[in-house]
N, CA and C atoms of all chains as a GROMACS GRO file, in nm:
protein
  546
    1MET      N    1   0.057  -0.114  -0.010
    1MET     CA    2   0.003   0.022   0.006
    1MET      C    3   0.039   0.121  -0.013
    2PRO      N    4   0.080   0.215  -0.078
    2PRO     CA    5   0.151   0.324  -0.044
    2PRO      C    6   0.153   0.446   0.041
    3THR      N    7   0.229   0.461   0.063
    3THR     CA    8   0.269   0.550   0.218
    3THR      C    9   0.270   0.741   0.193
    4ILE      N   10   0.260   0.851   0.256
    4ILE     CA   11   0.205   0.915   0.266
    4ILE      C   12   0.347   0.978   0.415
    5VAL      N   13   0.455   1.026   0.337
    5VAL     CA   14   0.547   1.082   0.454
    5VAL      C   15   0.534   1.224   0.520
    6VAL      N   16   0.509   1.260   0.599
    6VAL     CA   17   0.456   1.406   0.658
    6VAL      C   18   0.617   1.416   0.764
    7ASP      N   19   0.714   1.517   0.746
    7ASP     CA   20   0.807   1.522   0.823
    7ASP      C   21   0.790   1.659   0.911
    8VAL      N   22   0.796   1.685   1.059
    8VAL     CA   23   0.795   1.834   1.108
    8VAL      C   24   0.884   1.840   1.229
    9MET      N   25   0.935   1.945   1.188
    9MET     CA   26   1.086   1.982   1.248
    9MET      C   27   0.997   2.108   1.345
   10PRO      N   28   1.094   2.112   1.444
   10PRO     CA   29   1.065   2.253   1.528
   10PRO      C   30   1.083   2.370   1.461
   11LYS      N   31   0.997   2.456   1.499
   11LYS     CA   32   1.080   2.625   1.392
   11LYS      C   33   1.197   2.657   1.466
   12PRO      N   34   1.222   2.725   1.389
   12PRO     CA   35   1.440   2.764   1.397
   12PRO      C   36   1.408   2.838   1.538
   13GLU      N   37   1.344   2.937   1.543
   13GLU     CA   38   1.313   3.032   1.669
   13GLU      C   39   1.246   2.930   1.805
   14ILE      N   40   1.279   2.829   1.793
   14ILE     CA   41   1.235   2.720   1.935
   14ILE      C   42   1.352   2.628   1.949
   15LEU      N   43   1.397   2.636   2.066
   15LEU     CA   44   1.539   2.588   2.122
   15LEU      C   45   1.471   2.417   2.104
   16ASP      N   46   1.585   2.392   2.118
   16ASP     CA   47   1.544   2.192   1.993
   16ASP      C   48   1.625   2.099   2.182
   17PRO      N   49   1.638   2.083   2.288
   17PRO     CA   50   1.689   2.095   2.359
   17PRO      C   51   1.760   1.959   2.322
   18GLN      N   52   1.729   1.864   2.276
   18GLN     CA   53   1.720   1.660   2.212
   18GLN      C   54   1.871   1.713   2.127
   19GLY      N   55   1.835   1.796   2.076
   19GLY     CA   56   1.913   1.838   1.903
   19GLY      C   57   2.012   1.872   1.980
   20LYS      N   58   1.995   1.974   2.031
   20LYS     CA   59   2.152   2.059   2.124
   20LYS      C   60   2.253   1.931   2.211
   21ALA      N   61   2.183   1.852   2.235
   21ALA     CA   62   2.204   1.740   2.323
   21ALA      C   63   2.300   1.649   2.239
   22ILE      N   64   2.245   1.610   2.094
   22ILE     CA   65   2.308   1.545   2.048
   22ILE      C   66   2.415   1.609   1.946
   23ALA      N   67   2.395   1.724   1.907
   23ALA     CA   68   2.534   1.831   1.871
   23ALA      C   69   2.645   1.818   1.970
   24ASN      N   70   2.617   1.809   2.094
   24ASN     CA   71   2.752   1.837   2.191
   24ASN      C   72   2.834   1.715   2.189
   25ALA      N   73   2.681   1.558   2.174
   25ALA     CA   74   2.762   1.398   2.195
   25ALA      C   75   2.805   1.412   2.086
   26LEU      N   76   2.803   1.438   1.954
   26LEU     CA   77   2.868   1.411   1.853
   26LEU      C   78   3.018   1.422   1.830
   27PRO      N   79   3.090   1.544   1.859
   27PRO     CA   80   3.277   1.540   1.898
   27PRO      C   81   3.318   1.412   1.970
   28ARG      N   82   3.225   1.447   2.096
   28ARG     CA   83   3.323   1.320   2.197
   28ARG      C   84   3.298   1.202   2.124
   29LEU      N   85   3.209   1.190   2.047
   29LEU     CA   86   3.251   1.079   1.993
   29LEU      C   87   3.282   1.036   1.857
   30GLY      N   88   3.349   1.151   1.809
   30GLY     CA   89   3.464   1.158   1.696
   30GLY      C   90   3.397   1.198   1.558
   31PHE      N   91   3.272   1.217   1.588
   31PHE     CA   92   3.193   1.285   1.523
   31PHE      C   93   3.205   1.420   1.466
   32THR      N   94   3.295   1.492   1.387
   32THR     CA   95   3.322   1.614   1.443
   32THR      C   96   3.300   1.741   1.272
   33GLY      N   97   3.193   1.651   1.212
   33GLY     CA   98   3.188   1.733   1.073
   33GLY      C   99   3.053   1.841   1.118
   34PHE      N  100   2.999   1.786   1.224
   34PHE     CA  101   2.919   1.887   1.211
   34PHE      C  102   2.862   1.977   1.294
   35ALA      N  103   2.816   2.133   1.262
   35ALA     CA  104   2.760   2.201   1.335
   35ALA      C  105   2.664   2.248   1.425
   36ALA      N  106   2.544   2.137   1.388
   36ALA     CA  107   2.465   2.139   1.470
   36ALA      C  108   2.359   2.096   1.425
   37VAL      N  109   2.245   2.019   1.542
   37VAL     CA  110   2.140   1.928   1.490
   37VAL      C  111   2.024   1.927   1.526
   38ARG      N  112   1.906   1.947   1.468
   38ARG     CA  113   1.728   1.966   1.478
   38ARG      C  114   1.736   1.871   1.469
   39GLN      N  115   1.608   1.767   1.628
   39GLN     CA  116   1.541   1.681   1.571
   39GLN      C  117   1.379   1.707   1.584
   40GLY      N  118   1.354   1.638   1.456
   40GLY     CA  119   1.204   1.633   1.467
   40GLY      C  120   1.124   1.481   1.461
   41ARG      N  121   1.004   1.492   1.421
   41ARG     CA  122   0.986   1.359   1.394
   41ARG      C  123   0.857   1.348   1.222
   42ARG      N  124   0.854   1.170   1.228
   42ARG     CA  125   0.836   1.120   1.065
   42ARG      C  126   0.757   1.082   1.096
   43PHE      N  127   0.602   1.137   1.032
   43PHE     CA  128   0.546   1.028   1.013
   43PHE      C  129   0.522   0.942   0.919
   44GLU      N  130   0.455   0.837   0.881
   44GLU     CA  131   0.470   0.738   0.776
   44GLU      C  132   0.258   0.703   0.802
   45LEU      N  133   0.201   0.755   0.647
   45LEU     CA  134   0.041   0.738   0.686
   45LEU      C  135   0.059   0.640   0.560
   46THR      N  136   0.026   0.502   0.606
   46THR     CA  137  -0.002   0.419   0.490
   46THR      C  138  -0.174   0.379   0.438
   47VAL      N  139  -0.118   0.435   0.281
   47VAL     CA  140  -0.314   0.470   0.229
   47VAL      C  141  -0.359   0.359   0.196
   48ASP      N  142  -0.475   0.405   0.310
   48ASP     CA  143  -0.595   0.272   0.230
   48ASP      C  144  -0.638   0.311   0.088
   49GLY      N  145  -0.582   0.269  -0.020
   49GLY     CA  146  -0.625   0.237  -0.149
   49GLY      C  147  -0.550   0.330  -0.268
   50GLU      N  148  -0.549   0.428  -0.322
   50GLU     CA  149  -0.475   0.512  -0.410
   50GLU      C  150  -0.472   0.623  -0.359
   51VAL      N  151  -0.307   0.687  -0.367
   51VAL     CA  152  -0.306   0.815  -0.306
   51VAL      C  153  -0.354   0.945  -0.453
   52THR      N  154  -0.502   0.977  -0.417
   52THR     CA  155  -0.577   1.062  -0.494
   52THR      C  156  -0.517   1.191  -0.434
   53ASP      N  157  -0.562   1.300  -0.491
   53ASP     CA  158  -0.551   1.472  -0.443
   53ASP      C  159  -0.633   1.461  -0.325
   54GLU      N  160  -0.737   1.373  -0.322
   54GLU     CA  161  -0.799   1.428  -0.211
   54GLU      C  162  -0.757   1.380  -0.060
   55VAL      N  163  -0.670   1.269  -0.098
   55VAL     CA  164  -0.565   1.160   0.036
   55VAL      C  165  -0.483   1.305   0.030
   56LEU      N  166  -0.422   1.289  -0.057
   56LEU     CA  167  -0.308   1.395  -0.042
   56LEU      C  168  -0.361   1.489   0.070
   57ALA      N  169  -0.485   1.579   0.003
   57ALA     CA  170  -0.508   1.699   0.057
   57ALA      C  171  -0.544   1.631   0.240
   58GLN      N  172  -0.600   1.567   0.228
   58GLN     CA  173  -0.602   1.495   0.378
   58GLN      C  174  -0.461   1.478   0.459
   59ALA      N  175  -0.363   1.444   0.420
   59ALA     CA  176  -0.267   1.428   0.472
   59ALA      C  177  -0.209   1.593   0.534
   60ARG      N  178  -0.213   1.659   0.387
   60ARG     CA  179  -0.165   1.800   0.444
   60ARG      C  180  -0.247   1.859   0.545
   61GLN      N  181  -0.415   1.839   0.573
   61GLN     CA  182  -0.458   1.892   0.676
   61GLN      C  183  -0.435   1.823   0.778
   62ALA      N  184  -0.425   1.724   0.789
   62ALA     CA  185  -0.423   1.627   0.924
   62ALA      C  186  -0.240   1.667   0.996
   63ALA      N  187  -0.168   1.687   0.893
   63ALA     CA  188  -0.032   1.730   0.951
   63ALA      C  189  -0.034   1.848   1.031
   64GLU      N  190  -0.114   1.949   0.979
   64GLU     CA  191  -0.176   2.065   1.014
   64GLU      C  192  -0.250   2.052   1.163
   65ASP      N  193  -0.291   1.966   1.185
   65ASP     CA  194  -0.441   1.949   1.303
   65ASP      C  195  -0.382   1.840   1.398
   66LEU      N  196  -0.363   1.761   1.333
   66LEU     CA  197  -0.293   1.661   1.422
   66LEU      C  198  -0.159   1.570   1.500
   67LEU      N  199  -0.094   1.649   1.345
   67LEU     CA  200   0.071   1.560   1.343
   67LEU      C  201   0.148   1.662   1.394
   68SER      N  202   0.147   1.783   1.399
   68SER     CA  203   0.247   1.880   1.424
   68SER      C  204   0.159   2.003   1.529
   69ASN      N  205   0.225   2.051   1.641
   69ASN     CA  206   0.170   2.170   1.693
   69ASN      C  207   0.225   2.288   1.617
   70PRO      N  208   0.112   2.354   1.550
   70PRO     CA  209   0.205   2.484   1.453
   70PRO      C  210   0.223   2.614   1.586
   71VAL      N  211   0.202   2.589   1.716
   71VAL     CA  212   0.281   2.689   1.781
   71VAL      C  213   0.450   2.648   1.769
   72ILE      N  214   0.508   2.597   1.769
   72ILE     CA  215   0.643   2.542   1.742
   72ILE      C  216   0.692   2.454   1.664
   73GLU      N  217   0.622   2.416   1.589
   73GLU     CA  218   0.662   2.329   1.467
   73GLU      C  219   0.624   2.352   1.340
   74ASP      N  220   0.737   2.354   1.260
   74ASP     CA  221   0.684   2.325   1.075
   74ASP      C  222   0.641   2.205   1.055
   75VAL      N  223   0.567   2.206   0.951
   75VAL     CA  224   0.549   2.080   0.831
   75VAL      C  225   0.618   2.144   0.708
   76VAL      N  226   0.742   2.056   0.748
   76VAL     CA  227   0.822   2.061   0.623
   76VAL      C  228   0.871   1.998   0.496
   77ASN      N  229   0.770   1.868   0.484
   77ASN     CA  230   0.704   1.820   0.392
   77ASN      C  231   0.560   1.717   0.403
   78VAL      N  232   0.534   1.695   0.276
   78VAL     CA  233   0.430   1.565   0.275
   78VAL      C  234   0.474   1.564   0.180
   79ALA      N  235   0.502   1.457   0.137
   79ALA     CA  236   0.496   1.377   0.033
   79ALA      C  237   0.507   1.190  -0.013
   80VAL      N  238   0.443   1.189  -0.096
   80VAL     CA  239   0.427   1.041  -0.139
   80VAL      C  240   0.584   0.976  -0.128
   81LEU      N  241   0.616   0.847  -0.042
   81LEU     CA  242   0.677   0.783  -0.049
   81LEU      C  243   0.697   0.679  -0.154
   82ASP      N  244   0.787   0.672  -0.288
   82ASP     CA  245   0.821   0.552  -0.350
   82ASP      C  246   0.922   0.451  -0.325
   83GLY      N  247   0.888   0.357  -0.302
   83GLY     CA  248   1.004   0.242  -0.242
   83GLY      C  249   1.130   0.285  -0.296
   84THR      N  250   1.189   0.357  -0.372
   84THR     CA  251   1.305   0.380  -0.415
   84THR      C  252   1.335   0.488  -0.379
   85ALA      N  253   1.279   0.600  -0.416
   85ALA     CA  254   1.318   0.735  -0.394
   85ALA      C  255   1.324   0.771  -0.242
   86ALA      N  256   1.445   0.833  -0.213
   86ALA     CA  257   1.489   0.900  -0.063
   86ALA      C  258   1.515   1.085  -0.069
   87GLU      N  259   1.500   1.148  -0.008
   87GLU     CA  260   1.471   1.278  -0.024
   87GLU      C  261   1.598   1.353  -0.065
   88GLY      N  262   1.633   1.501  -0.121
   88GLY     CA  263   1.710   1.501  -0.166
   88GLY      C  264   1.814   1.390  -0.232
   89GLN      N  265   1.956   1.445  -0.294
   89GLN     CA  266   2.000   1.356  -0.299
   89GLN      C  267   2.048   1.236  -0.264
   90ASN      N  268   2.054   1.090  -0.303
   90ASN     CA  269   2.071   0.966  -0.232
   90ASN      C  270   2.246   0.978  -0.200
   91ALA      N  271   2.199   0.884  -0.024
   91ALA     CA  272   2.360   0.906  -0.022
   91ALA      C  273   2.394   0.767   0.067
   92MET      N  274   2.451   2.685   0.520
   92MET     CA  275   2.515   2.522   0.534
   92MET      C  276   2.459   2.450   0.472
   93PRO      N  277   2.500   2.348   0.432
   93PRO     CA  278   2.426   2.187   0.380
   93PRO      C  279   2.373   2.153   0.489
   94THR      N  280   2.300   2.071   0.489
   94THR     CA  281   2.171   2.016   0.587
   94THR      C  282   2.198   1.868   0.524
   95ILE      N  283   2.257   1.742   0.655
   95ILE     CA  284   2.215   1.609   0.615
   95ILE      C  285   2.063   1.563   0.684
   96VAL      N  286   1.999   1.486   0.613
   96VAL     CA  287   1.875   1.470   0.664
   96VAL      C  288   1.850   1.322   0.705
   97VAL      N  289   1.840   1.285   0.854
   97VAL     CA  290   1.874   1.137   0.883
   97VAL      C  291   1.704   1.111   0.907
   98ASP      N  292   1.664   0.966   0.868
   98ASP     CA  293   1.537   0.961   0.896
   98ASP      C  294   1.579   0.799   0.966
   99VAL      N  295   1.457   0.785   1.102
   99VAL     CA  296   1.460   0.718   1.164
   99VAL      C  297   1.316   0.652   1.222
  100MET      N  298   1.301   0.468   1.170
  100MET     CA  299   1.185   0.443   1.197
  100MET      C  300   1.151   0.337   1.304
  101PRO      N  301   1.080   0.343   1.396
  101PRO     CA  302   1.041   0.196   1.423
  101PRO      C  303   1.059   0.078   1.338
  102LYS      N  304   1.119  -0.048   1.399
  102LYS     CA  305   1.145  -0.150   1.264
  102LYS      C  306   0.991  -0.219   1.270
  103PRO      N  307   0.965  -0.297   1.146
  103PRO     CA  308   0.853  -0.314   1.138
  103PRO      C  309   0.752  -0.396   1.257
  104GLU      N  310   0.849  -0.470   1.320
  104GLU     CA  311   0.776  -0.584   1.406
  104GLU      C  312   0.763  -0.509   1.596
  105ILE      N  313   0.827  -0.384   1.587
  105ILE     CA  314   0.814  -0.314   1.712
  105ILE      C  315   0.664  -0.296   1.724
  106LEU      N  316   0.602  -0.259   1.883
  106LEU     CA  317   0.458  -0.140   1.803
  106LEU      C  318   0.532  -0.064   1.879
  107ASP      N  319   0.432   0.085   1.782
  107ASP     CA  320   0.486   0.185   1.798
  107ASP      C  321   0.309   0.237   1.852
  108PRO      N  322   0.269   0.282   2.032
  108PRO     CA  323   0.175   0.301   2.056
  108PRO      C  324   0.119   0.430   2.012
  109GLN      N  325   0.278   0.506   1.968
  109GLN     CA  326   0.221   0.667   1.932
  109GLN      C  327   0.170   0.684   1.770
  110GLY      N  328   0.245   0.579   1.698
  110GLY     CA  329   0.186   0.552   1.584
  110GLY      C  330   0.019   0.573   1.554
  111LYS      N  331  -0.033   0.435   1.664
  111LYS     CA  332  -0.102   0.351   1.661
  111LYS      C  333  -0.246   0.431   1.686
  112ALA      N  334  -0.224   0.584   1.857
  112ALA     CA  335  -0.292   0.641   1.881
  112ALA      C  336  -0.313   0.709   1.747
  113ILE      N  337  -0.248   0.753   1.660
  113ILE     CA  338  -0.275   0.889   1.616
  113ILE      C  339  -0.372   0.838   1.467
  114ALA      N  340  -0.341   0.708   1.452
  114ALA     CA  341  -0.400   0.609   1.365
  114ALA      C  342  -0.575   0.631   1.415
  115ASN      N  343  -0.539   0.599   1.515
  115ASN     CA  344  -0.721   0.586   1.586
  115ASN      C  345  -0.757   0.737   1.616
  116ALA      N  346  -0.707   0.846   1.654
  116ALA     CA  347  -0.782   0.981   1.589
  116ALA      C  348  -0.821   1.001   1.520
  117LEU      N  349  -0.728   0.952   1.344
  117LEU     CA  350  -0.751   1.013   1.252
  117LEU      C  351  -0.899   1.074   1.191
  118PRO      N  352  -0.966   0.931   1.188
  118PRO     CA  353  -1.093   0.849   1.141
  118PRO      C  354  -1.224   0.957   1.277
  119ARG      N  355  -1.157   1.003   1.370
  119ARG     CA  356  -1.261   1.095   1.470
  119ARG      C  357  -1.251   1.250   1.405
  120LEU      N  358  -1.134   1.248   1.392
  120LEU     CA  359  -1.141   1.374   1.322
  120LEU      C  360  -1.170   1.400   1.150
  121GLY      N  361  -1.236   1.279   1.072
  121GLY     CA  362  -1.253   1.321   0.971
  121GLY      C  363  -1.178   1.268   0.849
  122PHE      N  364  -1.085   1.240   0.899
  122PHE     CA  365  -0.934   1.147   0.801
  122PHE      C  366  -0.958   1.014   0.792
  123THR      N  367  -1.019   0.977   0.675
  123THR     CA  368  -1.062   0.832   0.691
  123THR      C  369  -0.954   0.776   0.529
  124GLY      N  370  -0.878   0.852   0.483
  124GLY     CA  371  -0.855   0.775   0.388
  124GLY      C  372  -0.684   0.675   0.431
  125PHE      N  373  -0.644   0.668   0.549
  125PHE     CA  374  -0.563   0.595   0.585
  125PHE      C  375  -0.554   0.468   0.712
  126ALA      N  376  -0.480   0.394   0.640
  126ALA     CA  377  -0.472   0.239   0.724
  126ALA      C  378  -0.414   0.256   0.854
  127ALA      N  379  -0.258   0.278   0.847
  127ALA     CA  380  -0.191   0.250   0.970
  127ALA      C  381  -0.132   0.460   0.946
  128VAL      N  382  -0.045   0.419   1.117
  128VAL     CA  383   0.059   0.553   1.118
  128VAL      C  384   0.178   0.434   1.140
  129ARG      N  385   0.285   0.534   1.183
  129ARG     CA  386   0.447   0.479   1.206
  129ARG      C  387   0.434   0.598   1.241
  130GLN      N  388   0.494   0.663   1.347
  130GLN     CA  389   0.580   0.806   1.372
  130GLN      C  390   0.732   0.798   1.423
  131GLY      N  391   0.808   0.819   1.399
  131GLY     CA  392   0.975   0.758   1.366
  131GLY      C  393   1.056   0.946   1.383
  132ARG      N  394   1.167   0.972   1.398
  132ARG     CA  395   1.229   1.101   1.368
  132ARG      C  396   1.304   1.099   1.267
  133ARG      N  397   1.307   1.251   1.260
  133ARG     CA  398   1.409   1.309   1.173
  133ARG      C  399   1.522   1.395   1.224
  134PHE      N  400   1.607   1.372   1.161
  134PHE     CA  401   1.745   1.466   1.256
  134PHE      C  402   1.772   1.537   1.124
  135GLU      N  403   1.775   1.682   1.109
  135GLU     CA  404   1.889   1.750   1.067
  135GLU      C  405   2.004   1.787   1.074
  136LEU      N  406   2.121   1.722   1.022
  136LEU     CA  407   2.261   1.781   1.106
  136LEU      C  408   2.302   1.884   0.981
  137THR      N  409   2.343   2.005   1.068
  137THR     CA  410   2.368   2.080   0.993
  137THR      C  411   2.499   2.048   0.949
  138VAL      N  412   2.567   2.071   0.807
  138VAL     CA  413   2.723   2.066   0.812
  138VAL      C  414   2.818   2.163   0.823
  139ASP      N  415   2.939   2.122   0.832
  139ASP     CA  416   3.055   2.222   0.852
  139ASP      C  417   3.119   2.226   0.751
  140GLY      N  418   3.068   2.291   0.616
  140GLY     CA  419   3.152   2.270   0.504
  140GLY      C  420   3.066   2.226   0.411
  141GLU      N  421   3.175   2.160   0.322
  141GLU     CA  422   3.148   2.104   0.245
  141GLU      C  423   3.091   1.948   0.247
  142VAL      N  424   2.996   1.902   0.192
  142VAL     CA  425   2.924   1.768   0.214
  142VAL      C  426   3.010   1.671   0.134
  143THR      N  427   3.127   1.582   0.167
  143THR     CA  428   3.198   1.566   0.097
  143THR      C  429   3.179   1.387   0.162
  144ASP      N  430   3.250   1.278   0.066
  144ASP     CA  431   3.218   1.159   0.130
  144ASP      C  432   3.238   1.126   0.269
  145GLU      N  433   3.330   1.188   0.309
  145GLU     CA  434   3.374   1.123   0.470
  145GLU      C  435   3.283   1.175   0.543
  146VAL      N  436   3.243   1.314   0.519
  146VAL     CA  437   3.116   1.386   0.619
  146VAL      C  438   2.992   1.253   0.601
  147LEU      N  439   2.994   1.260   0.487
  147LEU     CA  440   2.868   1.136   0.481
  147LEU      C  441   2.818   1.024   0.558
  148ALA      N  442   2.975   0.980   0.499
  148ALA     CA  443   3.020   0.829   0.632
  148ALA      C  444   3.020   0.860   0.783
  149GLN      N  445   3.030   1.009   0.798
  149GLN     CA  446   3.036   1.015   0.936
  149GLN      C  447   2.873   1.000   0.925
  150ALA      N  448   2.827   1.069   0.906
  150ALA     CA  449   2.641   1.122   0.931
  150ALA      C  450   2.617   0.977   0.932
  151ARG      N  451   2.610   0.858   0.814
  151ARG     CA  452   2.575   0.703   0.848
  151ARG      C  453   2.632   0.657   0.954
  152GLN      N  454   2.769   0.693   1.014
  152GLN     CA  455   2.791   0.610   1.149
  152GLN      C  456   2.661   0.589   1.234
  153ALA      N  457   2.742   0.814   1.230
  153ALA     CA  458   2.646   0.893   1.381
  153ALA      C  459   2.474   0.827   1.361
  154ALA      N  460   2.443   0.786   1.282
  154ALA     CA  461   2.241   0.757   1.256
  154ALA      C  462   2.282   0.611   1.318
  155GLU      N  463   2.398   0.546   1.307
  155GLU     CA  464   2.386   0.361   1.411
  155GLU      C  465   2.440   0.385   1.495
  156ASP      N  466   2.538   0.457   1.545
  156ASP     CA  467   2.610   0.467   1.672
  156ASP      C  468   2.458   0.556   1.793
  157LEU      N  469   2.438   0.712   1.676
  157LEU     CA  470   2.410   0.775   1.842
  157LEU      C  471   2.262   0.788   1.755
  158LEU      N  472   2.202   0.845   1.681
  158LEU     CA  473   2.063   0.845   1.648
  158LEU      C  474   1.971   0.762   1.658
  159SER      N  475   2.038   0.588   1.647
  159SER     CA  476   1.883   0.504   1.642
  159SER      C  477   1.959   0.375   1.736
  160ASN      N  478   1.843   0.354   1.777
  160ASN     CA  479   1.848   0.211   1.858
  160ASN      C  480   1.849   0.162   1.784
  161PRO      N  481   1.935   0.031   1.743
  161PRO     CA  482   1.955  -0.064   1.681
  161PRO      C  483   1.844  -0.203   1.637
  162VAL      N  484   1.852  -0.206   1.826
  162VAL     CA  485   1.724  -0.302   1.904
  162VAL      C  486   1.562  -0.300   1.816
  163ILE      N  487   1.565  -0.134   1.810
  163ILE     CA  488   1.402  -0.108   1.780
  163ILE      C  489   1.378  -0.042   1.653
  164GLU      N  490   1.505   0.027   1.623
  164GLU     CA  491   1.491   0.088   1.511
  164GLU      C  492   1.550   0.052   1.387
  165ASP      N  493   1.467   0.126   1.235
  165ASP     CA  494   1.599   0.122   1.133
  165ASP      C  495   1.654   0.244   1.138
  166VAL      N  496   1.775   0.275   1.062
  166VAL     CA  497   1.744   0.397   1.006
  166VAL      C  498   1.752   0.360   0.841
  167VAL      N  499   1.669   0.489   0.792
  167VAL     CA  500   1.539   0.459   0.641
  167VAL      C  501   1.625   0.539   0.565
  168ASN      N  502   1.682   0.612   0.602
  168ASN     CA  503   1.718   0.779   0.489
  168ASN      C  504   1.826   0.790   0.551
  169VAL      N  505   1.963   0.859   0.471
  169VAL     CA  506   2.065   0.953   0.515
  169VAL      C  507   2.069   0.993   0.375
  170ALA      N  508   2.018   1.162   0.364
  170ALA     CA  509   2.028   1.190   0.257
  170ALA      C  510   2.106   1.346   0.240
  171VAL      N  511   2.159   1.401   0.170
  171VAL     CA  512   2.195   1.532   0.181
  171VAL      C  513   2.041   1.589   0.134
  172LEU      N  514   2.023   1.697   0.221
  172LEU     CA  515   1.855   1.792   0.222
  172LEU      C  516   1.917   1.927   0.106
  173ASP      N  517   1.906   1.887  -0.030
  173ASP     CA  518   1.900   2.026  -0.110
  173ASP      C  519   1.759   2.100  -0.068
  174GLY      N  520   1.834   2.246  -0.098
  174GLY     CA  521   1.668   2.349  -0.036
  174GLY      C  522   1.527   2.316  -0.085
  175THR      N  523   1.575   2.304  -0.211
  175THR     CA  524   1.412   2.269  -0.318
  175THR      C  525   1.366   2.085  -0.287
  176ALA      N  526   1.435   1.984  -0.271
  176ALA     CA  527   1.375   1.866  -0.279
  176ALA      C  528   1.311   1.824  -0.190
  177ALA      N  529   1.256   1.739  -0.227
  177ALA     CA  530   1.166   1.693  -0.154
  177ALA      C  531   1.170   1.530  -0.143
  178GLU      N  532   1.152   1.417  -0.058
  178GLU     CA  533   1.140   1.257  -0.082
  178GLU      C  534   1.027   1.238  -0.172
  179GLY      N  535   1.076   1.131  -0.208
  179GLY     CA  536   0.937   1.160  -0.331
  179GLY      C  537   0.873   1.208  -0.445
  180GLN      N  538   0.762   1.202  -0.535
  180GLN     CA  539   0.735   1.292  -0.555
  180GLN      C  540   0.675   1.378  -0.458
  181ASN      N  541   0.712   1.530  -0.508
  181ASN     CA  542   0.676   1.613  -0.417
  181ASN      C  543   0.490   1.644  -0.445
  182ALA      N  544   0.462   1.698  -0.281
  182ALA     CA  545   0.292   1.674  -0.256
  182ALA      C  546   0.282   1.869  -0.254
   0.00000   0.00000   0.00000
């Protein structure tokens, strides 16, 4: 069944203590190439049937209404996941 | 500065009570097109400089060592985020 991915991240002006903790831990573990880390959430919604425009609109609305807190979070991505694609350049 | 995205999801055989709660709440709010929801985590690592193969290898290693719990979670995506790209088909 097709899957819609919704990505939610803390707004840039919101402190992200978990991300900060990870950013502080990375160099201690020998990972020195990173300046900052932000932690957000990823949802995978399994679609019951075909991904129509209506289903995508529902997913976008659900992302705003239920999956994110609009006071502190931004919905950064609502997209159909195909089996092979990955975000941006594949790595 | 470039950003590397790391996506971590609970393994399929692991219960995901938060995802389940969301899946149960969706129809009550009028979102009827979805059969299941899984909740995972998304990390955005800001790279200090260029994204080299070495930095990507560091990100992949950090994803396994620090960002995920390999007993219950899978790293499903490690990718360079470019400003415009989104995962799968853009929605």
